[in-house]
Every structure is written in structure tokens, then in C-alpha cells.
C-alpha positions as CSV (number, residue, x, y, z in Angstrom):
1,M,-31.1,-12.6,4.2
2,D,-30.7,-16.1,5.4
3,A,-33.6,-18.4,6.6
4,G,-33.3,-17.0,10.1
5,G,-33.6,-13.4,8.9
6,A,-30.0,-12.4,9.5
7,L,-28.4,-9.9,7.1
8,R,-25.4,-11.4,5.2
9,I,-22.6,-9.2,4.1
10,K,-19.6,-10.2,2.0
11,L,-16.5,-8.0,2.1
12,V,-14.4,-8.5,-1.0
13,S,-10.7,-7.9,-1.6
14,P,-10.3,-8.1,-5.4
15,G,-7.4,-10.0,-7.0
16,R,-5.1,-8.4,-9.6
17,H,-4.9,-11.5,-11.8
18,R,-8.1,-13.6,-11.4
19,K,-6.7,-16.3,-13.8
20,R,-3.6,-16.7,-11.7
21,P,-4.8,-16.9,-8.0
22,G,-1.9,-16.6,-5.6
23,I,0.4,-14.9,-8.1
24,I,1.4,-12.3,-5.5
25,G,2.3,-14.9,-3.0
26,R,1.9,-15.0,0.8
27,A,5.0,-12.8,1.3
28,F,3.5,-10.0,-0.7
29,H,-0.1,-10.0,0.3
30,V,-1.4,-8.8,3.6
31,P,-4.7,-8.8,5.4
32,P,-7.0,-6.1,3.9
33,L,-7.2,-3.8,7.0
34,S,-9.8,-1.6,5.4
35,L,-12.2,-4.5,5.3
36,G,-11.3,-5.5,8.8
37,I,-12.4,-2.0,9.8
38,L,-15.7,-2.5,8.1
39,A,-16.2,-5.7,10.0
40,S,-15.5,-4.0,13.3
41,L,-18.1,-1.3,12.5
42,T,-20.7,-3.9,11.6
43,P,-23.4,-4.6,14.2
44,P,-23.0,-8.0,15.9
45,D,-26.3,-9.3,14.6
46,V,-25.0,-9.1,11.0
47,E,-23.2,-12.1,9.4
48,V,-19.9,-10.9,7.9
49,E,-17.6,-12.8,5.6
50,L,-14.3,-11.8,3.9
51,V,-13.6,-13.1,0.4
52,D,-10.0,-12.3,-0.5
53,E,-9.7,-13.2,-4.2
54,N,-5.9,-13.3,-3.9
55,L,-6.4,-16.4,-1.7
56,R,-9.5,-18.1,-3.3
57,E,-12.0,-17.7,-6.0
58,I,-15.3,-15.9,-5.5
59,D,-18.4,-18.1,-5.2
60,Y,-21.1,-15.9,-6.6
61,D,-23.8,-18.4,-6.0
62,D,-23.3,-18.3,-2.3
63,V,-26.3,-16.2,-1.4
64,T,-25.5,-12.8,0.1
65,D,-27.5,-9.6,0.6
66,L,-24.9,-6.8,0.6
67,V,-21.4,-6.8,-0.9
68,A,-18.7,-4.2,-0.1
69,I,-15.7,-4.1,-2.3
70,T,-12.5,-2.1,-1.7
71,C,-11.0,-0.7,-4.9
72,L,-7.6,0.7,-6.0
73,T,-7.2,2.1,-9.5
74,A,-5.4,-0.9,-11.0
75,V,-8.1,-3.3,-10.0
76,A,-11.0,-1.1,-10.9
77,P,-12.0,-3.1,-14.0
78,R,-11.9,-6.3,-12.0
79,V,-14.0,-4.7,-9.2
80,Y,-16.6,-3.6,-11.7
81,E,-16.8,-7.1,-13.1
82,I,-17.2,-8.6,-9.6
83,S,-19.9,-6.0,-8.8
84,K,-21.8,-6.9,-12.0
85,N,-21.7,-10.6,-11.2
86,F,-23.1,-10.0,-7.7
87,R,-25.8,-7.6,-8.8
88,E,-27.0,-10.0,-11.5
89,R,-27.7,-12.4,-8.6
90,G,-29.7,-9.8,-6.7
91,A,-27.2,-8.5,-4.2
92,K,-26.6,-4.8,-3.6
93,V,-23.0,-3.6,-4.0
94,V,-21.2,-0.8,-2.3
95,L,-17.8,0.3,-3.5
96,G,-15.2,2.2,-1.5
97,G,-11.5,3.0,-1.3
98,M,-9.0,5.2,-3.2
99,H,-10.4,4.9,-6.7
100,P,-14.1,5.3,-6.1
101,S,-13.3,8.2,-3.8
102,A,-11.4,9.9,-6.7
103,V,-13.9,9.1,-9.4
104,P,-17.3,8.5,-7.6
105,L,-19.4,9.2,-10.6
106,E,-17.6,6.5,-12.6
107,A,-17.7,4.0,-9.8
108,Q,-21.5,4.6,-9.2
109,Q,-22.2,3.4,-12.7
110,H,-21.0,0.0,-11.6
111,A,-22.6,-0.2,-8.1
112,D,-25.6,0.6,-6.0
113,S,-23.7,2.9,-3.7
114,V,-20.3,4.5,-3.3
115,V,-18.6,5.5,-0.1
116,V,-16.3,8.5,-0.6
117,G,-13.5,8.8,1.9
118,E,-13.1,7.0,5.2
119,A,-15.7,4.6,6.4
120,E,-15.9,5.2,10.2
121,G,-18.6,7.8,10.1
122,V,-20.8,6.2,7.4
123,W,-20.6,2.4,7.3
124,P,-23.2,1.8,10.1
125,R,-25.6,4.2,8.3
126,V,-25.0,2.2,5.0
127,I,-26.2,-0.9,6.8
128,E,-29.2,0.8,8.4
129,D,-30.2,2.3,5.0
130,F,-29.9,-1.0,3.3
131,K,-32.2,-2.6,5.9
132,A,-34.7,0.2,5.4
133,N,-34.4,-0.2,1.6
134,T,-33.2,3.5,1.4
135,L,-29.6,2.9,0.2
136,Q,-28.2,6.2,-1.0
137,R,-26.1,6.5,-4.2
138,F,-23.2,8.3,-2.3
139,Y,-22.0,8.5,1.2
140,K,-19.4,11.0,2.2
141,G,-17.1,10.0,5.1
142,K,-15.5,12.7,7.2
143,P,-12.0,12.1,8.5
144,P,-12.5,10.6,12.0
145,E,-10.7,12.0,15.0
146,P,-7.8,9.9,16.2
147,E,-9.8,8.3,19.0
148,Q,-12.5,7.4,16.4
149,I,-10.2,5.5,14.1
150,A,-11.5,1.9,14.3
151,T,-9.4,-1.1,15.2
152,P,-9.8,-3.9,12.5
153,S,-11.7,-7.0,13.4
154,R,-9.3,-9.8,12.5
155,R,-11.7,-12.7,13.0
156,I,-12.6,-12.4,9.3
157,F,-9.0,-13.0,8.2
158,D,-7.7,-16.4,7.1
159,R,-4.7,-16.7,9.4
160,Q,-3.1,-19.3,7.2
161,G,-3.4,-17.2,4.1
162,Y,-1.0,-14.4,5.1
163,F,2.7,-14.4,5.9
164,L,2.4,-11.0,7.6
165,K,-0.4,-11.4,10.1
166,G,0.5,-8.5,12.3
167,T,-0.2,-5.4,10.3
168,V,-1.0,-2.3,12.3
169,Q,-1.8,1.3,11.4
170,T,-0.9,4.0,13.9
171,S,-1.9,7.2,12.0
172,R,-3.6,8.6,8.9
173,G,-3.1,11.6,6.8
174,C,0.0,13.4,5.4
175,P,1.0,17.1,5.3
176,Y,3.4,16.6,2.3
177,G,1.6,17.2,-1.0
178,C,3.7,15.1,-3.4
179,D,2.4,15.5,-6.9
180,F,2.0,11.8,-7.6
181,C,0.5,10.6,-4.3
182,S,-3.2,9.9,-3.5
183,V,-2.8,9.7,0.3
184,Q,-3.4,13.4,1.1
185,R,-6.6,13.5,-1.0
186,F,-8.0,10.4,0.7
187,F,-6.8,10.8,4.3
188,G,-6.3,14.6,4.5
189,N,-3.3,17.0,4.8
190,K,-2.5,16.5,8.5
191,F,-1.4,13.6,10.6
192,R,-4.0,12.0,12.9
193,F,-2.3,9.8,15.5
194,R,-4.0,7.0,17.4
195,S,-3.1,6.9,21.1
196,V,0.0,4.9,21.8
197,S,-1.9,2.9,24.4
198,S,-4.5,1.8,21.8
199,V,-1.7,0.7,19.4
200,V,0.0,-1.2,22.2
201,D,-3.3,-2.9,23.1
202,E,-3.8,-3.9,19.5
203,I,-0.4,-5.4,19.2
204,R,-0.8,-7.3,22.4
205,S,-4.1,-8.8,21.1
206,L,-2.4,-10.1,18.0
207,A,-0.1,-12.4,19.9
208,V,2.5,-12.3,17.1
209,K,6.2,-11.5,17.3
210,F,6.5,-9.6,14.0
211,I,4.7,-6.4,13.2
212,A,4.4,-4.5,9.9
213,F,3.3,-0.9,10.4
214,V,1.4,0.2,7.4
215,D,1.6,3.9,8.0
216,D,2.9,6.1,5.2
217,N,5.2,7.8,7.7
218,I,5.6,6.3,11.1
219,A,8.0,9.1,12.1
220,G,5.8,12.1,11.0
221,S,6.0,13.4,14.5
222,R,9.3,12.9,16.4
223,A,7.5,13.3,19.7
224,Y,4.9,10.6,18.9
225,A,7.5,8.3,17.4
226,R,9.6,8.5,20.6
227,E,6.6,7.7,22.7
228,L,5.5,4.9,20.5
229,F,9.0,3.3,20.2
230,T,9.5,3.5,24.0
231,A,6.2,1.7,24.5
232,L,7.1,-1.0,22.0
233,A,10.4,-2.0,23.6
234,P,8.8,-4.0,26.5
235,L,6.7,-6.0,24.0
236,K,9.7,-7.8,22.5
237,V,8.4,-7.7,19.0
238,K,10.3,-7.1,15.8
239,W,8.8,-4.7,13.3
240,I,9.2,-3.0,9.9
241,C,7.8,0.4,8.8
242,Q,7.8,3.2,6.3
243,A,9.6,6.4,7.1
244,P,11.3,9.3,5.3
245,I,15.0,9.3,4.7
246,N,15.4,12.2,7.1
247,V,14.7,10.0,10.0
248,A,18.4,9.4,9.9
249,R,19.1,13.0,11.0
250,D,18.2,11.9,14.5
251,P,20.8,9.4,15.8
252,E,18.9,8.9,19.1
253,L,15.7,8.2,17.4
254,L,17.4,5.5,15.2
255,K,18.9,3.9,18.3
256,L,15.4,3.9,19.9
257,M,13.9,2.4,16.7
258,Y,16.3,-0.5,16.8
259,K,16.0,-1.0,20.6
260,S,12.2,-1.2,20.3
261,G,12.4,-3.9,17.6
262,C,12.7,-2.1,14.2
263,R,14.6,-4.2,11.7
264,G,13.6,-2.7,8.4
265,V,12.4,0.6,7.0
266,F,10.8,1.3,3.6
267,I,11.9,4.7,2.2
268,G,10.6,6.6,-0.7
269,F,13.8,7.9,-2.3
270,E,11.8,8.3,-5.6
271,S,14.7,9.6,-7.6
272,I,18.5,10.3,-7.5
273,A,18.0,13.5,-9.5
274,P,17.3,16.7,-7.4
275,E,15.4,18.3,-10.3
276,S,13.0,15.4,-10.5
277,L,12.3,15.6,-6.8
278,K,11.6,19.3,-7.1
279,E,9.4,18.6,-10.1
280,V,6.9,16.6,-7.9
281,G,7.3,18.5,-4.7
282,K,9.4,15.9,-2.7
283,S,11.3,18.6,-1.0
284,V,12.1,16.5,2.1
285,N,14.5,14.4,0.1
286,V,18.0,15.7,-0.3
287,V,19.9,13.5,-2.8
288,G,23.3,14.6,-1.5
289,K,22.5,13.1,1.9
290,F,21.1,9.7,0.7
291,K,24.2,7.6,1.0
292,E,25.2,9.1,4.3
293,Y,21.8,8.6,5.8
294,I,21.5,5.0,4.5
295,G,24.9,4.3,6.2
296,R,23.5,5.7,9.5
297,I,20.4,3.5,9.3
298,H,22.6,0.5,8.5
299,D,24.9,1.3,11.4
300,A,21.9,1.3,13.7
301,G,21.2,-2.3,12.7
302,I,18.2,-1.5,10.4
303,N,17.8,-2.7,6.9
304,V,16.7,-0.4,4.1
305,E,14.2,-1.0,1.3
306,G,14.1,1.8,-1.2
307,A,11.4,2.9,-3.6
308,F,12.3,4.5,-6.9
309,I,10.1,6.1,-9.6
310,F,11.0,6.5,-13.2
311,G,9.4,8.7,-15.9
312,F,9.9,12.2,-14.5
313,D,10.3,14.9,-17.1
314,H,14.0,15.2,-16.4
315,D,14.6,11.4,-16.7
316,K,16.5,10.2,-19.8
317,R,17.3,6.6,-20.8
318,D,20.5,6.5,-18.7
319,V,18.4,7.0,-15.5
320,F,18.0,3.2,-15.0
321,K,21.7,2.4,-15.1
322,R,22.6,5.4,-12.9
323,T,20.0,4.4,-10.4
324,L,21.2,0.8,-10.3
325,D,24.8,2.0,-9.7
326,F,23.7,4.3,-6.9
327,I,21.7,1.5,-5.2
328,A,24.8,-0.8,-5.3
329,D,27.1,1.9,-4.0
330,A,24.7,2.8,-1.2
331,K,24.2,-0.9,-0.3
332,I,20.4,-0.7,-0.3
333,D,19.1,-4.1,0.7
334,F,15.8,-4.3,-1.2
335,A,14.2,-2.1,-3.8
336,Q,10.9,-1.4,-5.5
337,F,10.8,0.2,-9.0
338,A,7.8,2.0,-10.4
339,I,6.7,4.1,-13.3
340,L,5.4,7.5,-12.5
341,T,1.6,7.1,-12.7
342,P,-1.1,9.8,-12.8
343,F,-3.6,8.3,-10.4
344,P,-7.1,9.9,-10.5
345,G,-7.3,12.9,-8.1
346,T,-3.6,13.6,-7.9
347,N,-2.0,16.9,-9.0
348,L,0.1,14.8,-11.4
349,A,-3.0,13.6,-13.2
350,A,-4.4,17.1,-13.4
351,R,-1.1,18.5,-14.8
352,L,-0.6,15.7,-17.4
353,R,-4.2,15.9,-18.5
354,K,-3.9,19.7,-19.0
355,Q,-0.8,19.0,-21.1
356,N,-2.8,16.4,-23.1
357,R,-0.1,13.8,-22.3
358,I,-2.2,11.0,-20.8
359,T,-2.6,8.3,-23.4
360,T,-5.0,5.8,-21.8
361,Y,-7.6,5.6,-19.1
362,D,-7.5,1.8,-19.1
363,W,-7.2,1.4,-15.4
364,N,-5.7,-2.1,-15.8
365,K,-2.5,-0.3,-16.9
366,Y,-2.4,1.9,-13.8
367,D,-0.3,-0.7,-12.1
368,I,3.0,1.3,-11.9
369,A,4.5,-1.1,-14.5
370,H,3.0,0.6,-17.6
371,A,3.5,4.0,-19.0
372,V,0.1,5.6,-19.4
373,Y,1.3,9.0,-20.5
374,R,3.9,10.4,-22.9
375,P,7.3,10.7,-21.2
376,A,9.4,13.8,-22.0
377,N,12.7,12.3,-22.8
378,M,12.1,8.7,-23.8
379,T,9.3,6.6,-25.4
380,A,6.7,4.8,-23.3
381,R,8.2,1.5,-24.4
382,E,11.7,2.6,-23.3
383,L,10.3,3.6,-19.9
384,E,8.5,0.2,-19.4
385,E,11.5,-1.8,-20.6
386,G,13.9,0.2,-18.5
387,R,11.9,-0.3,-15.3
388,M,11.7,-4.1,-16.0
389,W,15.5,-4.1,-16.7
390,I,16.5,-2.5,-13.5
391,E,14.1,-4.7,-11.5
392,Q,15.5,-7.9,-13.1
393,E,19.1,-6.7,-12.7
394,F,18.8,-5.7,-9.1
395,Y,17.2,-9.1,-8.1
396,S,19.5,-11.1,-10.3
397,L,21.3,-13.9,-8.5
398,S,24.7,-12.2,-8.9
399,N,23.6,-8.9,-7.5
400,T,21.7,-10.6,-4.7
401,M,24.8,-12.4,-3.6
402,K,26.8,-9.2,-3.7
403,R,24.3,-7.6,-1.3
404,M,24.5,-10.7,1.0
405,F,28.3,-10.4,1.2
406,S,28.2,-6.7,2.0
407,L,25.9,-6.9,5.1
408,G,28.8,-6.2,7.5
409,K,27.5,-6.0,11.1
410,R,24.0,-7.0,9.8
411,V,25.2,-10.5,8.7
412,R,22.8,-12.0,11.2
413,Y,20.1,-11.2,8.7
414,L,21.7,-13.2,5.9
415,V,19.2,-16.0,5.7
416,P,16.0,-14.1,6.0
417,M,17.3,-11.4,3.6
418,F,18.3,-14.0,1.0
419,I,14.9,-15.7,1.3
420,L,13.1,-12.3,0.8
421,N,15.3,-11.4,-2.1
422,A,14.5,-14.8,-3.7
423,S,10.8,-14.2,-3.1
424,Y,11.0,-10.9,-4.9
425,R,12.9,-12.6,-7.8
426,S,10.2,-15.3,-8.1
427,N,7.4,-12.7,-8.0
428,I,9.1,-10.7,-10.7
429,R,9.2,-13.7,-13.0
430,A,5.6,-14.5,-12.4
431,F,4.5,-11.0,-13.2
432,A,6.8,-10.9,-16.3
433,E,5.0,-14.1,-17.5
434,V,1.6,-12.5,-17.1
435,Y,2.6,-9.3,-18.9
436,S,4.0,-11.3,-21.8
437,Q,0.6,-13.0,-22.4
């Protein structure tokens, strides 16, 4: 505690590449909402500071009492290193997030305490236990009811450090049990929607004109989506979101999305092979409808970013070229490419472990760019090189220009879309340089 007796807490967002601060870039890094939620749950007499390692280096000699670090699998080794450095200086460390919730016994070896699950019901108790010197090894958070989902405190965020300042979450949970996904295990198997009025109030308080909804599925309930989009229209904000491809089955909903300010949607296509989608339980995706539905979304004035995964048991070496051809034919505007990764706690991890196919538990490599298991129809190296090839080809200057000239009615987006494509290309180069070291 400081000279005045106030408790000091640091909330830490770990960096993926500590030797290359800023590698992700402002366009690809957003305020860590989970830590903003911790700040909002912290009593007002406690001094709270956010340290985002993607923006600046951590000063371990800046005295603090309690440190809370959010942790995804790919940054777990870095998180454990950060924790060690703070603990050596006398601070107590609490870990939380997806990875510690999946492997709490492992995480506890590197911390004083681990929060499993969502923080709303336990974080105030963590602070009280720390003050009483009775900090527990584990705290189990129960999924809060919708009205109990906390609104992040944004006073801790460096407003100059993030391009996307207006990030908002409207719901938690997911009823779709995709093999490879951690969301259901962490947030539960049903949607929990915040009231539309609370979402609107939060957006008004942000005083920004561009919003990124961070929900895994903003259209999980058509009724809620219509209510939300109707309420957004008077705010005159532009926004982007994540939604399933079948949102295009409802033309009226698409019109309402655009009218309310939607200008881009991130869609998990995952694969262009029906057998691969069946393999991992992605039954909501119908490959034969992909191109038609993309056209409907484009016709509504909304841009499409597609997510594709490689390494399914049905994937052969030609999957990368076939996927690139499909993306070009369907005129997808942006794309992300990942290697199928058995994150801890997922059904995929359990299945591959049972088949004795997982080749490493070096969490550094669980970054969706490395193959950490034995693929069925290609080598791990072929899988990694194929993912990198399609990423570089898609964001090549020639293919970027082809996309720019095929915008049609969406030509008004030409400049921002070119800038974003260029940002992706620059980011890919930076990561390729790091991986080659």
C-alpha cells in the first residue's frame, strides 16, 4: 500500500511479443474490456492502473500491492514470466481469463490466486480477502445474470493508444458447441443478453461515432437483434460486429442492420468443405449457400470479413488454393486465416489428446499460426506454410487491388478498405519477421 494506506492494484494486459512492442499496431489492438470490468468492480478507495504491454513496457519497480493479469493460451508463458517478476518484488498476483479457467492447477503454480470463470461475482471478494490476508488459491465465478454483467470502466484506458475506442459487448454465452471453440466452456451454453437500454446508455457515454461489438454472435436472437438495431439507428453511429452467415437469410434484418449503422460483419465460415464443418460441429454453416449469402450482405451495403481454419482431417494440400479461389469468386473483402488449434478445455483438445496426436504443449505455439498436432493429410510444416501462403496471397497488392475494383455499389468504402487491407499486409510482414527469428 502507498504512504497514505491506499491499496494499489495493477491490471495487466500481456503483450504477445515483448521484444517488439507495438507489433500488433493500433488498428489490431483494442482496449482490454475484461480488465475494464475489473476496474468497474473495484471499490472507489482502491487505486487502479492498467498496464497494457502492447502499448508500453511494464515497470516492475513501480510499487504495487496486487496484480491481476488476463491470460489467453498463446500468452500464458509470458503471463507466467510477468507474474514471477511481480511476485519477486513482493506483490500478490491473481490470474484470470480463458487459459487459467481451462487449466487452473497449472496457472496456480505461477500465481497466488486464480479466478476461474467470469469475474462479476468474485472480484470484490478477492480484494476483501487480500486486505484480510486470506487470499484463496482459487475463486470460482458463476455466470452473472444479464442485469449483473458489468459495464467496463474506461477511465483506465489510454485513449490515444487504441484506434478502436468504442468496443462494446451486448451478450455472453453461446449455444453452439463447435469442437474447436472455448467460448461455451468459459461463458456457458446459452445467450445472456444485456438490456438494450443499458447498451444504448453505454454507447452514448462513449461519445464516439464508430462502435465495434465484440460479441461472438450479435444476431443470436433475431428478436433481440431487431430491438437493438432499432435502438441504434437514432444514435447515428457506424458499427461492425460478428455474426453467423445465416443472418443473410433474413433480408429485413439485413436492411435494419445497415440502417442502424452496420458497415462490416465478421463471419466464421471456417471451411469450404461440408465434411470439415460436420467434423467440428459447425452445422449452422451451409457451404452451398455461402456465395449467395455473401452477395445478399454486400447488396445490403455491408462489408464481409471471413474467418477460415485449416487442418481439419479432411483437408489436403490443395485446400489453400481452393479456399483462395472461393474467396476471390465470392468477393470477400477481408479475411483471417488460422490453423485448427486444440485449445485447453475444448472438445477438439480432448479428441486429439485421446488420439495421441498433440505434439506440443508449448503454449507459445498455440497462436493459430503453428500446427501443434499431427494433421491427417499433410505434414505440420505443409499446414503452417500453406496458411502463410494464403495469407500473403490474399493480401498481396495485386489481389488487394482486384478487391478494390470489384466493390460495385460499395465503392464509397474504397479508401478505408484499402487502408485496412494495407494495415493487414503490414501486420503480416511484421509477424513473418518475428516467426523467422
